[in-house]
BAPATI-249775 format. One record per atom (N, C-alpha, C): x, y negated, z negated; residue number from 1; atom name. Coordinates in Angstrom, 1 decimal, decimal comma. Layout:
{rec {X; Y; Z}; NUM; 'CA'}
...
//
This chain:
{rec {-3,4; 13,8; 10,2}; 1; 'N'}
{rec {-3,1; 12,5; 10,7}; 1; 'CA'}
{rec {-3,5; 11,4; 9,6}; 1; 'C'}
{rec {-2,7; 10,3; 9,6}; 2; 'N'}
{rec {-2,9; 9,3; 8,6}; 2; 'CA'}
{rec {-4,1; 8,4; 8,9}; 2; 'C'}
{rec {-4,6; 7,8; 7,9}; 3; 'N'}
{rec {-5,6; 6,7; 8,0}; 3; 'CA'}
{rec {-5,0; 5,4; 7,7}; 3; 'C'}
{rec {-5,2; 4,4; 8,5}; 4; 'N'}
{rec {-4,6; 3,1; 8,2}; 4; 'CA'}
{rec {-5,2; 2,4; 6,9}; 4; 'C'}
{rec {-4,5; 1,6; 6,3}; 5; 'N'}
{rec {-5,0; 0,8; 5,2}; 5; 'CA'}
{rec {-6,1; -0,1; 5,7}; 5; 'C'}
{rec {-7,0; -0,7; 4,9}; 6; 'N'}
{rec {-8,1; -1,5; 5,3}; 6; 'CA'}
{rec {-7,6; -2,7; 6,1}; 6; 'C'}
{rec {-6,5; -3,3; 5,6}; 7; 'N'}
{rec {-6,1; -4,5; 6,3}; 7; 'CA'}
{rec {-5,5; -4,2; 7,7}; 7; 'C'}
{rec {-5,0; -3,0; 7,9}; 8; 'N'}
{rec {-4,3; -2,7; 9,1}; 8; 'CA'}
{rec {-5,2; -2,0; 10,1}; 8; 'C'}
{rec {-6,4; -1,6; 9,7}; 9; 'N'}
{rec {-7,4; -0,9; 10,6}; 9; 'CA'}
{rec {-7,6; -1,7; 11,9}; 9; 'C'}
{rec {-7,9; -3,0; 11,9}; 10; 'N'}
{rec {-8,1; -3,7; 13,1}; 10; 'CA'}
{rec {-6,9; -3,7; 14,1}; 10; 'C'}
{rec {-5,7; -3,8; 13,5}; 11; 'N'}
{rec {-4,5; -3,7; 14,3}; 11; 'CA'}
{rec {-4,4; -2,3; 15,0}; 11; 'C'}
{rec {-4,7; -1,2; 14,2}; 12; 'N'}
{rec {-4,6; 0,1; 14,8}; 12; 'CA'}
{rec {-5,6; 0,3; 15,9}; 12; 'C'}
{rec {-6,8; -0,3; 15,7}; 13; 'N'}
{rec {-7,8; -0,2; 16,7}; 13; 'CA'}
{rec {-7,4; -1,0; 18,0}; 13; 'C'}
{rec {-6,7; -2,1; 17,8}; 14; 'N'}
{rec {-6,2; -2,8; 19,0}; 14; 'CA'}
{rec {-5,1; -2,0; 19,7}; 14; 'C'}
{rec {-4,3; -1,3; 18,9}; 15; 'N'}
{rec {-3,3; -0,5; 19,5}; 15; 'CA'}
{rec {-3,9; 0,7; 20,3}; 15; 'C'}
{rec {-5,0; 1,3; 19,7}; 16; 'N'}
{rec {-5,7; 2,4; 20,4}; 16; 'CA'}
{rec {-6,2; 2,0; 21,8}; 16; 'C'}
{rec {-6,7; 0,7; 21,9}; 17; 'N'}
{rec {-7,3; 0,2; 23,1}; 17; 'CA'}
{rec {-6,4; -0,3; 24,1}; 17; 'C'}
{rec {-5,1; -0,3; 23,9}; 18; 'N'}
{rec {-4,1; -0,7; 24,9}; 18; 'CA'}
{rec {-4,1; 0,2; 26,1}; 18; 'C'}
{rec {-3,8; -0,3; 27,3}; 19; 'N'}
{rec {-3,8; 0,5; 28,5}; 19; 'CA'}
{rec {-2,5; 1,3; 28,7}; 19; 'C'}
{rec {-2,3; 2,2; 27,8}; 20; 'N'}
{rec {-1,1; 3,0; 27,8}; 20; 'CA'}
{rec {-0,9; 3,7; 29,1}; 20; 'C'}
{rec {-1,9; 4,2; 29,7}; 21; 'N'}
{rec {-1,8; 5,0; 30,9}; 21; 'CA'}
{rec {-1,2; 4,2; 32,1}; 21; 'C'}
{rec {-1,2; 2,9; 32,0}; 22; 'N'}
{rec {-0,7; 2,1; 33,1}; 22; 'CA'}
{rec {0,9; 2,0; 33,0}; 22; 'C'}
{rec {1,5; 2,4; 31,9}; 23; 'N'}
{rec {2,9; 2,3; 31,7}; 23; 'CA'}
{rec {3,6; 3,4; 32,5}; 23; 'C'}
{rec {4,5; 3,1; 33,5}; 24; 'N'}
{rec {5,2; 4,1; 34,2}; 24; 'CA'}
{rec {6,0; 5,1; 33,4}; 24; 'C'}
{rec {5,7; 6,4; 33,6}; 25; 'N'}
{rec {6,5; 7,4; 32,9}; 25; 'CA'}
{rec {6,0; 7,8; 31,5}; 25; 'C'}
{rec {5,0; 7,1; 31,0}; 26; 'N'}
{rec {4,6; 7,2; 29,6}; 26; 'CA'}
{rec {3,5; 8,3; 29,5}; 26; 'C'}
{rec {3,8; 9,4; 28,7}; 27; 'N'}
{rec {2,8; 10,5; 28,6}; 27; 'CA'}
{rec {2,1; 10,5; 27,3}; 27; 'C'}
{rec {2,7; 10,0; 26,2}; 28; 'N'}
{rec {2,1; 10,1; 24,9}; 28; 'CA'}
{rec {2,7; 9,0; 24,0}; 28; 'C'}
{rec {1,9; 8,5; 23,1}; 29; 'N'}
{rec {2,3; 7,5; 22,1}; 29; 'CA'}
{rec {1,8; 7,9; 20,7}; 29; 'C'}
{rec {2,7; 8,0; 19,8}; 30; 'N'}
{rec {2,4; 8,3; 18,4}; 30; 'CA'}
{rec {2,8; 7,1; 17,5}; 30; 'C'}
{rec {1,8; 6,6; 16,8}; 31; 'N'}
{rec {2,0; 5,5; 15,8}; 31; 'CA'}
{rec {2,4; 6,1; 14,5}; 31; 'C'}
{rec {3,4; 5,6; 13,8}; 32; 'N'}
{rec {3,7; 6,0; 12,4}; 32; 'CA'}
{rec {4,3; 4,9; 11,7}; 32; 'C'}
{rec {4,7; 5,1; 10,4}; 33; 'N'}
{rec {5,4; 4,0; 9,7}; 33; 'CA'}
{rec {4,5; 3,1; 8,9}; 33; 'C'}
{rec {5,0; 1,9; 8,6}; 34; 'N'}
{rec {4,4; 1,0; 7,6}; 34; 'CA'}
{rec {3,0; 0,5; 8,0}; 34; 'C'}
{rec {2,8; 0,5; 9,3}; 35; 'N'}
{rec {1,4; 0,0; 9,7}; 35; 'CA'}
{rec {0,3; 1,0; 9,3}; 35; 'C'}
{rec {0,7; 2,3; 9,2}; 36; 'N'}
{rec {-0,3; 3,3; 8,8}; 36; 'CA'}
{rec {-0,3; 3,4; 7,3}; 36; 'C'}
{rec {0,9; 3,2; 6,6}; 37; 'N'}
{rec {1,0; 3,4; 5,2}; 37; 'CA'}
{rec {0,3; 2,3; 4,4}; 37; 'C'}
{rec {0,1; 1,2; 5,0}; 38; 'N'}
{rec {-0,5; 0,0; 4,3}; 38; 'CA'}
{rec {0,5; -0,5; 3,3}; 38; 'C'}
{rec {1,8; -0,5; 3,6}; 39; 'N'}
{rec {2,8; -1,0; 2,7}; 39; 'CA'}
{rec {2,7; -2,5; 2,4}; 39; 'C'}
{rec {2,9; -2,9; 1,2}; 40; 'N'}
{rec {2,9; -4,3; 0,8}; 40; 'CA'}
{rec {4,2; -4,9; 1,1}; 40; 'C'}
{rec {4,3; -6,1; 1,5}; 41; 'N'}
{rec {3,2; -7,1; 1,7}; 41; 'CA'}
{rec {2,5; -7,0; 3,0}; 41; 'C'}
{rec {2,8; -6,0; 3,8}; 42; 'N'}
{rec {2,2; -5,8; 5,1}; 42; 'CA'}
{rec {3,1; -5,1; 6,0}; 42; 'C'}
{rec {2,7; -4,7; 7,1}; 43; 'N'}
{rec {3,6; -4,0; 8,1}; 43; 'CA'}
{rec {4,7; -4,9; 8,6}; 43; 'C'}
{rec {5,9; -4,4; 8,7}; 44; 'N'}
{rec {7,0; -5,2; 9,2}; 44; 'CA'}
{rec {7,2; -5,1; 10,7}; 44; 'C'}
{rec {6,8; -3,9; 11,2}; 45; 'N'}
{rec {6,9; -3,7; 12,6}; 45; 'CA'}
{rec {5,9; -2,6; 13,0}; 45; 'C'}
{rec {6,0; -2,2; 14,3}; 46; 'N'}
{rec {5,1; -1,1; 14,8}; 46; 'CA'}
{rec {6,1; 0,0; 15,2}; 46; 'C'}
{rec {6,0; 1,1; 14,5}; 47; 'N'}
{rec {6,9; 2,2; 14,8}; 47; 'CA'}
{rec {6,2; 3,2; 15,7}; 47; 'C'}
{rec {6,8; 3,5; 16,8}; 48; 'N'}
{rec {6,2; 4,4; 17,8}; 48; 'CA'}
{rec {7,2; 5,5; 18,2}; 48; 'C'}
{rec {6,7; 6,7; 18,4}; 49; 'N'}
{rec {7,4; 7,7; 19,1}; 49; 'CA'}
{rec {6,7; 7,9; 20,4}; 49; 'C'}
{rec {7,4; 7,7; 21,5}; 50; 'N'}
{rec {6,8; 7,9; 22,9}; 50; 'CA'}
{rec {7,4; 9,1; 23,6}; 50; 'C'}
{rec {6,5; 9,7; 24,3}; 51; 'N'}
{rec {7,0; 10,9; 25,1}; 51; 'CA'}
{rec {6,9; 10,4; 26,6}; 51; 'C'}
{rec {8,1; 10,5; 27,2}; 52; 'N'}
{rec {8,3; 9,9; 28,5}; 52; 'CA'}
{rec {8,8; 10,9; 29,5}; 52; 'C'}
{rec {8,5; 10,6; 30,8}; 53; 'N'}
{rec {9,0; 11,4; 31,9}; 53; 'CA'}
{rec {10,6; 11,2; 32,0}; 53; 'C'}
{rec {11,3; 12,3; 32,1}; 54; 'N'}
{rec {12,8; 12,1; 32,3}; 54; 'CA'}
{rec {13,1; 11,2; 33,4}; 54; 'C'}
{rec {14,0; 10,3; 33,2}; 55; 'N'}
{rec {14,4; 9,4; 34,3}; 55; 'CA'}
{rec {13,6; 8,1; 34,2}; 55; 'C'}
{rec {12,5; 8,1; 33,4}; 56; 'N'}
{rec {11,7; 6,8; 33,3}; 56; 'CA'}
{rec {11,7; 6,4; 31,8}; 56; 'C'}
{rec {12,6; 6,9; 31,0}; 57; 'N'}
{rec {12,6; 6,6; 29,6}; 57; 'CA'}
{rec {12,6; 5,1; 29,3}; 57; 'C'}
{rec {13,5; 4,3; 30,0}; 58; 'N'}
{rec {13,6; 2,9; 29,7}; 58; 'CA'}
{rec {12,3; 2,2; 30,1}; 58; 'C'}
{rec {11,7; 2,5; 31,2}; 59; 'N'}
{rec {10,4; 1,9; 31,6}; 59; 'CA'}
{rec {9,3; 2,2; 30,6}; 59; 'C'}
{rec {9,3; 3,5; 30,2}; 60; 'N'}
{rec {8,2; 3,9; 29,2}; 60; 'CA'}
{rec {8,4; 3,2; 27,9}; 60; 'C'}
{rec {9,7; 3,1; 27,4}; 61; 'N'}
{rec {10,0; 2,4; 26,1}; 61; 'CA'}
{rec {9,6; 1,0; 26,2}; 61; 'C'}
{rec {10,1; 0,3; 27,2}; 62; 'N'}
{rec {9,8; -1,1; 27,4}; 62; 'CA'}
{rec {8,3; -1,4; 27,5}; 62; 'C'}
{rec {7,6; -0,6; 28,3}; 63; 'N'}
{rec {6,2; -0,8; 28,5}; 63; 'CA'}
{rec {5,4; -0,6; 27,2}; 63; 'C'}
{rec {5,8; 0,5; 26,5}; 64; 'N'}
{rec {5,1; 0,7; 25,2}; 64; 'CA'}
{rec {5,4; -0,4; 24,2}; 64; 'C'}
{rec {6,6; -0,8; 24,1}; 65; 'N'}
{rec {7,0; -1,9; 23,2}; 65; 'CA'}
{rec {6,2; -3,2; 23,5}; 65; 'C'}
{rec {6,1; -3,5; 24,8}; 66; 'N'}
{rec {5,4; -4,7; 25,2}; 66; 'CA'}
{rec {3,9; -4,6; 24,8}; 66; 'C'}
{rec {3,3; -3,5; 25,1}; 67; 'N'}
{rec {1,8; -3,3; 24,7}; 67; 'CA'}
{rec {1,6; -3,4; 23,2}; 67; 'C'}
{rec {2,5; -2,7; 22,4}; 68; 'N'}
{rec {2,4; -2,7; 21,0}; 68; 'CA'}
{rec {2,6; -4,1; 20,4}; 68; 'C'}
{rec {3,6; -4,8; 20,9}; 69; 'N'}
{rec {3,9; -6,1; 20,4}; 69; 'CA'}
{rec {2,7; -7,1; 20,7}; 69; 'C'}
{rec {2,2; -7,0; 21,9}; 70; 'N'}
{rec {1,0; -7,8; 22,3}; 70; 'CA'}
{rec {-0,2; -7,5; 21,4}; 70; 'C'}
{rec {-0,4; -6,3; 21,1}; 71; 'N'}
{rec {-1,6; -5,9; 20,3}; 71; 'CA'}
{rec {-1,5; -6,3; 18,9}; 71; 'C'}
{rec {-0,3; -6,1; 18,3}; 72; 'N'}
{rec {-0,1; -6,2; 16,9}; 72; 'CA'}
{rec {0,6; -7,5; 16,4}; 72; 'C'}
{rec {1,2; -8,2; 17,4}; 73; 'N'}
{rec {2,0; -9,4; 17,0}; 73; 'CA'}
{rec {3,2; -9,1; 16,1}; 73; 'C'}
{rec {3,7; -7,9; 16,2}; 74; 'N'}
{rec {4,8; -7,5; 15,4}; 74; 'CA'}
{rec {5,8; -6,9; 16,4}; 74; 'C'}
{rec {7,1; -6,9; 16,0}; 75; 'N'}
{rec {8,1; -6,2; 16,8}; 75; 'CA'}
{rec {7,9; -4,7; 16,8}; 75; 'C'}
{rec {8,1; -4,1; 17,9}; 76; 'N'}
{rec {8,0; -2,6; 18,1}; 76; 'CA'}
{rec {9,3; -1,9; 18,0}; 76; 'C'}
{rec {9,3; -0,8; 17,2}; 77; 'N'}
{rec {10,5; 0,0; 17,1}; 77; 'CA'}
{rec {10,1; 1,4; 17,8}; 77; 'C'}
{rec {10,8; 1,7; 18,9}; 78; 'N'}
{rec {10,3; 2,8; 19,8}; 78; 'CA'}
{rec {11,4; 3,8; 19,8}; 78; 'C'}
{rec {11,0; 5,1; 19,6}; 79; 'N'}
{rec {11,9; 6,2; 19,7}; 79; 'CA'}
{rec {11,3; 7,0; 20,9}; 79; 'C'}
{rec {12,2; 7,4; 21,9}; 80; 'N'}
{rec {11,7; 8,0; 23,1}; 80; 'CA'}
{rec {12,1; 9,5; 23,1}; 80; 'C'}
{rec {11,2; 10,4; 23,4}; 81; 'N'}
{rec {11,4; 11,8; 23,7}; 81; 'CA'}
{rec {11,1; 12,1; 25,1}; 81; 'C'}
{rec {12,1; 12,5; 25,9}; 82; 'N'}
{rec {11,9; 12,9; 27,2}; 82; 'CA'}
{rec {12,2; 14,4; 27,4}; 82; 'C'}
{rec {13,0; 14,9; 26,5}; 83; 'N'}
{rec {13,4; 16,3; 26,5}; 83; 'CA'}
{rec {13,1; 16,9; 25,1}; 83; 'C'}
{rec {12,0; 17,6; 24,9}; 84; 'N'}
{rec {11,6; 18,1; 23,6}; 84; 'CA'}
{rec {12,8; 18,8; 22,9}; 84; 'C'}
{rec {13,7; 19,4; 23,6}; 85; 'N'}
{rec {14,8; 20,1; 23,0}; 85; 'CA'}
{rec {15,9; 19,2; 22,4}; 85; 'C'}
{rec {15,8; 18,0; 22,8}; 86; 'N'}
{rec {16,8; 17,0; 22,3}; 86; 'CA'}
{rec {16,2; 16,0; 21,3}; 86; 'C'}
{rec {15,0; 16,3; 20,8}; 87; 'N'}
{rec {14,3; 15,3; 19,9}; 87; 'CA'}
{rec {14,9; 15,4; 18,5}; 87; 'C'}
{rec {14,9; 14,2; 17,8}; 88; 'N'}
{rec {15,2; 14,1; 16,4}; 88; 'CA'}
{rec {14,1; 14,8; 15,7}; 88; 'C'}
{rec {14,2; 16,0; 15,3}; 89; 'N'}
{rec {13,1; 16,8; 14,7}; 89; 'CA'}
{rec {12,5; 16,2; 13,5}; 89; 'C'}
{rec {13,4; 15,7; 12,6}; 90; 'N'}
{rec {12,9; 15,2; 11,3}; 90; 'CA'}
{rec {12,0; 14,0; 11,6}; 90; 'C'}
{rec {12,4; 13,1; 12,5}; 91; 'N'}
{rec {11,7; 11,9; 12,8}; 91; 'CA'}
{rec {10,4; 12,2; 13,5}; 91; 'C'}
{rec {10,5; 13,1; 14,5}; 92; 'N'}
{rec {9,3; 13,4; 15,3}; 92; 'CA'}
{rec {8,2; 14,2; 14,5}; 92; 'C'}
{rec {8,7; 15,2; 13,7}; 93; 'N'}
{rec {7,7; 15,9; 12,9}; 93; 'CA'}
{rec {7,1; 15,0; 11,9}; 93; 'C'}
{rec {7,8; 14,1; 11,3}; 94; 'N'}
{rec {7,3; 13,2; 10,3}; 94; 'CA'}
{rec {6,2; 12,3; 11,0}; 94; 'C'}
{rec {6,6; 11,8; 12,2}; 95; 'N'}
{rec {5,6; 11,0; 12,9}; 95; 'CA'}
{rec {4,3; 11,7; 13,3}; 95; 'C'}
{rec {4,5; 13,0; 13,7}; 96; 'N'}
{rec {3,3; 13,8; 14,1}; 96; 'CA'}
{rec {2,5; 14,1; 12,9}; 96; 'C'}
{rec {3,2; 14,4; 11,7}; 97; 'N'}
{rec {2,4; 14,9; 10,6}; 97; 'CA'}
{rec {1,7; 13,7; 9,8}; 97; 'C'}
{rec {2,4; 12,6; 9,8}; 98; 'N'}
{rec {1,8; 11,4; 9,0}; 98; 'CA'}
{rec {1,3; 10,3; 9,9}; 98; 'C'}
{rec {1,5; 10,4; 11,2}; 99; 'N'}
{rec {1,1; 9,4; 12,1}; 99; 'CA'}
{rec {-0,2; 9,6; 12,8}; 99; 'C'}
{rec {-0,4; 8,9; 13,9}; 100; 'N'}
{rec {-1,6; 8,9; 14,7}; 100; 'CA'}
{rec {-1,3; 8,9; 16,2}; 100; 'C'}
{rec {-1,8; 9,8; 16,9}; 101; 'N'}
{rec {-1,6; 9,8; 18,3}; 101; 'CA'}
{rec {-2,6; 8,8; 18,9}; 101; 'C'}
{rec {-2,0; 7,8; 19,5}; 102; 'N'}
{rec {-2,8; 6,7; 20,1}; 102; 'CA'}
{rec {-3,2; 7,0; 21,6}; 102; 'C'}
{rec {-2,3; 7,8; 22,3}; 103; 'N'}
{rec {-2,6; 8,1; 23,7}; 103; 'CA'}
{rec {-1,8; 9,4; 24,0}; 103; 'C'}
{rec {-2,4; 10,3; 24,8}; 104; 'N'}
{rec {-1,7; 11,4; 25,3}; 104; 'CA'}
{rec {-2,4; 11,9; 26,6}; 104; 'C'}
{rec {-1,7; 12,0; 27,7}; 105; 'N'}
{rec {-2,3; 12,6; 28,9}; 105; 'CA'}
{rec {-1,9; 14,1; 28,8}; 105; 'C'}
{rec {-2,3; 14,9; 29,8}; 106; 'N'}
{rec {-2,1; 16,3; 29,7}; 106; 'CA'}
{rec {-0,6; 16,7; 29,5}; 106; 'C'}
{rec {0,3; 16,0; 30,3}; 107; 'N'}
{rec {1,7; 16,3; 30,1}; 107; 'CA'}
{rec {2,2; 15,9; 28,7}; 107; 'C'}
{rec {1,7; 14,8; 28,2}; 108; 'N'}
{rec {2,0; 14,3; 26,9}; 108; 'CA'}
{rec {1,6; 15,3; 25,8}; 108; 'C'}
{rec {0,4; 15,9; 25,9}; 109; 'N'}
{rec {0,0; 16,9; 25,0}; 109; 'CA'}
{rec {0,9; 18,1; 25,0}; 109; 'C'}
{rec {1,3; 18,5; 26,2}; 110; 'N'}
{rec {2,2; 19,6; 26,4}; 110; 'CA'}
{rec {3,5; 19,3; 25,7}; 110; 'C'}
{rec {4,0; 18,1; 25,9}; 111; 'N'}
{rec {5,3; 17,8; 25,3}; 111; 'CA'}
{rec {5,2; 17,7; 23,8}; 111; 'C'}
{rec {4,1; 17,2; 23,3}; 112; 'N'}
{rec {4,0; 17,2; 21,8}; 112; 'CA'}
{rec {3,9; 18,6; 21,3}; 112; 'C'}
{rec {3,2; 19,5; 21,9}; 113; 'N'}
{rec {3,2; 20,9; 21,4}; 113; 'CA'}
{rec {4,5; 21,5; 21,5}; 113; 'C'}
{rec {5,2; 21,3; 22,6}; 114; 'N'}
{rec {6,6; 21,9; 22,8}; 114; 'CA'}
{rec {7,6; 21,4; 21,7}; 114; 'C'}
{rec {7,6; 20,1; 21,5}; 115; 'N'}
{rec {8,5; 19,6; 20,5}; 115; 'CA'}
{rec {8,1; 20,1; 19,1}; 115; 'C'}
{rec {6,9; 20,2; 18,8}; 116; 'N'}
{rec {6,5; 20,8; 17,5}; 116; 'CA'}
{rec {6,9; 22,2; 17,4}; 116; 'C'}
{rec {6,8; 23,0; 18,4}; 117; 'N'}
{rec {7,3; 24,4; 18,4}; 117; 'CA'}
{rec {8,8; 24,4; 18,2}; 117; 'C'}
{rec {9,5; 23,7; 19,0}; 118; 'N'}
{rec {11,0; 23,7; 18,9}; 118; 'CA'}
{rec {11,5; 23,2; 17,5}; 118; 'C'}
{rec {10,9; 22,1; 17,1}; 119; 'N'}
{rec {11,4; 21,6; 15,8}; 119; 'CA'}
{rec {10,9; 22,4; 14,6}; 119; 'C'}
{rec {9,7; 23,0; 14,7}; 120; 'N'}
{rec {9,3; 23,9; 13,7}; 120; 'CA'}
{rec {10,2; 25,1; 13,5}; 120; 'C'}
{rec {10,6; 25,7; 14,7}; 121; 'N'}
{rec {11,5; 26,8; 14,7}; 121; 'CA'}
{rec {12,9; 26,4; 14,1}; 121; 'C'}
{rec {13,4; 25,2; 14,5}; 122; 'N'}
{rec {14,7; 24,7; 14,1}; 122; 'CA'}
{rec {14,7; 24,5; 12,5}; 122; 'C'}
{rec {13,6; 23,9; 12,0}; 123; 'N'}
{rec {13,6; 23,6; 10,6}; 123; 'CA'}
{rec {13,4; 25,0; 9,8}; 123; 'C'}
{rec {12,7; 25,9; 10,4}; 124; 'N'}
{rec {12,6; 27,2; 9,7}; 124; 'CA'}
{rec {13,9; 27,9; 9,7}; 124; 'C'}
{rec {14,7; 27,8; 10,8}; 125; 'N'}
{rec {16,0; 28,4; 10,9}; 125; 'CA'}
{rec {16,9; 27,8; 9,8}; 125; 'C'}
{rec {16,9; 26,5; 9,8}; 126; 'N'}
{rec {17,7; 25,8; 8,8}; 126; 'CA'}
{rec {17,4; 26,2; 7,4}; 126; 'C'}
{rec {16,1; 26,4; 7,1}; 127; 'N'}
{rec {15,7; 26,8; 5,7}; 127; 'CA'}
{rec {16,2; 28,2; 5,4}; 127; 'C'}
{rec {16,0; 29,1; 6,4}; 128; 'N'}
{rec {16,5; 30,5; 6,2}; 128; 'CA'}
{rec {18,0; 30,6; 6,1}; 128; 'C'}
{rec {18,7; 29,8; 6,8}; 129; 'N'}
{rec {20,2; 29,9; 6,8}; 129; 'CA'}
{rec {20,7; 29,0; 5,7}; 129; 'C'}
{rec {19,9; 28,3; 5,0}; 130; 'N'}
{rec {20,3; 27,4; 3,9}; 130; 'CA'}
{rec {21,4; 26,5; 4,5}; 130; 'C'}
{rec {21,1; 25,9; 5,7}; 131; 'N'}
{rec {22,0; 25,1; 6,4}; 131; 'CA'}
{rec {22,6; 24,0; 5,6}; 131; 'C'}
{rec {21,7; 23,2; 5,0}; 132; 'N'}
{rec {22,1; 22,0; 4,3}; 132; 'CA'}
{rec {23,0; 22,4; 3,1}; 132; 'C'}
{rec {22,5; 23,3; 2,3}; 133; 'N'}
{rec {23,3; 23,8; 1,2}; 133; 'CA'}
{rec {24,7; 24,3; 1,6}; 133; 'C'}
{rec {24,8; 25,1; 2,7}; 134; 'N'}
{rec {26,0; 25,6; 3,2}; 134; 'CA'}
{rec {26,9; 24,5; 3,6}; 134; 'C'}
{rec {26,4; 23,5; 4,3}; 135; 'N'}
{rec {27,2; 22,3; 4,8}; 135; 'CA'}
{rec {27,7; 21,5; 3,6}; 135; 'C'}
{rec {26,9; 21,2; 2,6}; 136; 'N'}
{rec {27,3; 20,5; 1,5}; 136; 'CA'}
{rec {28,4; 21,2; 0,7}; 136; 'C'}
{rec {28,3; 22,5; 0,6}; 137; 'N'}
{rec {29,3; 23,3; -0,1}; 137; 'CA'}
{rec {30,6; 23,3; 0,7}; 137; 'C'}
{rec {30,5; 23,4; 2,0}; 138; 'N'}
{rec {31,8; 23,3; 2,8}; 138; 'CA'}
{rec {32,5; 22,0; 2,6}; 138; 'C'}
{rec {31,7; 20,9; 2,6}; 139; 'N'}
{rec {32,3; 19,5; 2,4}; 139; 'CA'}
{rec {32,9; 19,4; 1,0}; 139; 'C'}
{rec {32,2; 20,0; 0,0}; 140; 'N'}
{rec {32,8; 20,0; -1,4}; 140; 'CA'}
{rec {34,1; 20,7; -1,4}; 140; 'C'}
{rec {34,2; 21,9; -0,8}; 141; 'N'}
{rec {35,4; 22,7; -0,8}; 141; 'CA'}
{rec {36,5; 21,9; -0,1}; 141; 'C'}
{rec {36,2; 21,3; 1,0}; 142; 'N'}
{rec {37,2; 20,6; 1,8}; 142; 'CA'}
{rec {37,7; 19,4; 1,0}; 142; 'C'}
{rec {36,8; 18,7; 0,3}; 143; 'N'}
{rec {37,2; 17,5; -0,5}; 143; 'CA'}
{rec {38,1; 18,0; -1,6}; 143; 'C'}
{rec {37,8; 19,1; -2,3}; 144; 'N'}
{rec {38,6; 19,6; -3,4}; 144; 'CA'}
{rec {40,0; 20,0; -2,9}; 144; 'C'}
{rec {40,1; 20,7; -1,7}; 145; 'N'}
{rec {41,4; 21,0; -1,1}; 145; 'CA'}
{rec {42,2; 19,8; -0,9}; 145; 'C'}
{rec {41,6; 18,8; -0,3}; 146; 'N'}
{rec {42,3; 17,5; 0,0}; 146; 'CA'}
{rec {42,8; 16,8; -1,2}; 146; 'C'}
{rec {41,9; 16,8; -2,3}; 147; 'N'}
{rec {42,3; 16,2; -3,5}; 147; 'CA'}
{rec {43,5; 16,9; -4,2}; 147; 'C'}
{rec {43,5; 18,3; -4,1}; 148; 'N'}
{rec {44,5; 19,1; -4,6}; 148; 'CA'}
{rec {45,9; 18,8; -3,9}; 148; 'C'}
{rec {45,8; 18,6; -2,6}; 149; 'N'}
{rec {47,0; 18,3; -1,8}; 149; 'CA'}
{rec {47,6; 16,9; -2,2}; 149; 'C'}
{rec {46,7; 16,0; -2,4}; 150; 'N'}
{rec {47,2; 14,7; -2,8}; 150; 'CA'}
{rec {47,8; 14,7; -4,2}; 150; 'C'}
{rec {47,4; 15,6; -5,1}; 151; 'N'}
{rec {48,0; 15,7; -6,4}; 151; 'CA'}
{rec {49,4; 16,3; -6,4}; 151; 'C'}
{rec {49,7; 17,0; -5,3}; 152; 'N'}
{rec {51,1; 17,6; -5,2}; 152; 'CA'}
{rec {52,2; 16,7; -5,0}; 152; 'C'}
//
């Protein structure tokens, strides 16, 4: 997990102390992005990944954004995970590997573990199947065929 820059440490501590458990449907909050990187000239916003109860995604996102904005005085950018199987794996794994868990109840910890398992398996499958390289090659072949047709 990341360590905040010296100037951002007080903001991160304020975020840690927020009453996350009071937000309906909110099970976990992960801080990531410029606030932790210590980017110059300073953080632009508060980037959060929140794990929410299905059906309460809007309430969880809004409540988390309000608490983050209140604590940091910056706009919050919130990505919600309610179904670990539908998560943006690249974003969530980046947040988990470089970010900081601010809050997690028992269900939130279970959701984090589940999304890490699913996304880890997905990325391993992509690597083994050379998914990106295969996709790029298919696009190149298609573009070449279309260009050849236009030349006729």
